[in-house]
C-alpha positions in Angstrom: 72.0 -7.1 316.1 75.0 -8.5 314.1 77.9 -6.1 313.2 78.3 -4.9 309.7 81.0 -6.9 308.0 84.3 -5.1 307.7 87.4 -5.3 305.7 90.4 -4.5 307.8 93.6 -3.1 306.2 96.8 -3.4 308.2 99.4 -0.6 307.4 102.8 0.4 308.5 104.1 4.0 308.7 104.9 4.1 305.0 103.0 6.2 302.4 103.2 3.3 300.0 100.5 1.6 302.2 98.0 3.9 300.5 97.7 1.3 297.8 96.7 -1.3 300.4 93.9 1.1 301.5 92.7 1.5 297.9 92.7 -2.3 297.5 90.8 -2.7 300.7 88.3 -0.2 299.6 87.7 -2.1 296.4 87.3 -5.4 298.3 84.9 -3.7 300.8 82.8 -2.4 297.8 82.7 -5.9 296.3 81.8 -7.5 299.7 79.3 -4.8 300.7 81.4 -4.2 303.8 82.7 -1.2 305.7 86.4 -0.4 305.6 88.7 0.0 308.6 92.5 0.6 308.7 94.8 -0.2 311.6 98.5 0.5 312.5 100.1 -1.3 315.4 103.2 0.3 317.0 105.3 -1.6 319.5 105.4 -0.3 323.1 109.1 0.4 323.2 109.1 2.5 320.0 108.2 6.2 319.6 104.6 6.0 318.6 105.1 8.0 315.4 108.7 6.8 315.0 110.0 9.8 313.1 108.9 12.9 311.3 108.6 10.9 308.1 106.5 8.2 309.8 104.2 10.9 311.3 103.8 12.5 307.9 103.1 9.1 306.3 100.5 8.2 309.0 98.8 11.6 308.5 98.7 10.9 304.8 97.2 7.4 305.4 94.6 9.0 307.7 93.6 11.2 304.8 93.5 8.3 302.3 91.4 6.3 304.8 89.0 9.3 305.3 88.6 9.6 301.5 87.4 6.0 301.4 85.0 6.6 304.4 87.2 4.3 306.5 88.1 4.7 310.2 91.8 4.3 311.1 93.1 3.2 314.5 96.6 3.5 315.9 97.2 0.9 318.5 100.1 0.1 320.8 101.2 -3.4 321.8 104.3 -5.6 321.5 102.1 -8.5 320.4 101.1 -7.3 316.9 99.3 -10.5 315.9 97.2 -10.6 319.1 96.4 -6.9 318.8 95.3 -7.2 315.2 93.3 -10.3 315.9 91.6 -8.7 318.9 90.8 -5.6 316.9 89.5 -7.6 314.0 87.1 -9.6 316.3 85.9 -6.4 317.9 85.0 -4.7 314.7 83.6 -7.8 313.0 86.3 -8.1 310.2 85.5 -10.7 307.6 88.6 -9.9 305.5 92.1 -8.7 306.5 94.3 -7.1 303.9 98.1 -7.2 304.4 101.0 -6.1 302.2 104.0 -8.2 301.6 107.4 -7.7 300.0 107.7 -11.5 300.0 109.8 -11.6 303.1 109.5 -14.3 305.8 108.2 -11.9 308.5 105.1 -10.8 306.5 104.4 -14.5 305.5 104.7 -15.4 309.2 102.3 -12.6 310.1 99.7 -13.8 307.6 100.0 -17.4 308.9 99.7 -16.4 312.5 96.7 -14.2 311.8 95.0 -17.1 309.9 95.6 -19.4 312.9 94.2 -16.8 315.3 91.3 -16.0 313.0 90.3 -19.1 311.1 87.0 -17.7 310.0 88.5 -14.5 308.6 89.9 -14.4 305.0 93.5 -13.1 304.9 94.4 -11.5 301.6 98.1 -10.7 301.1 99.0 -8.1 298.4 102.5 -9.2 297.2 104.7 -6.3 296.2 103.1 -4.0 298.7 104.4 -3.6 302.2 102.1 -2.7 304.9 
């Protein structure tokens, strides 16, 4: 039995990523897909980073829940491989990323597209995530 198509939203530990979740929910509704949210923390860092990051992630969990989305927190130093593996596991057909137009985010989207050629990568400029 094939997996239900999913839209995967990638977030950081910032409350502003709520907009990415809202955008992902709109895309999921248009695509008739389920919604998932993921945050990847590097191994060497404190998982919740700081009190403000913990508060932001708790807020993003509540936003995810309000859109009937699951949210996963994953740990790995290889962010691209971790997102790609998670996307394959859940059957993601679209990945939503935020970008403040910096080179790191653009590199992330290119690397994800190379790792997942059959998945549509949508970058929301002006939104970090």
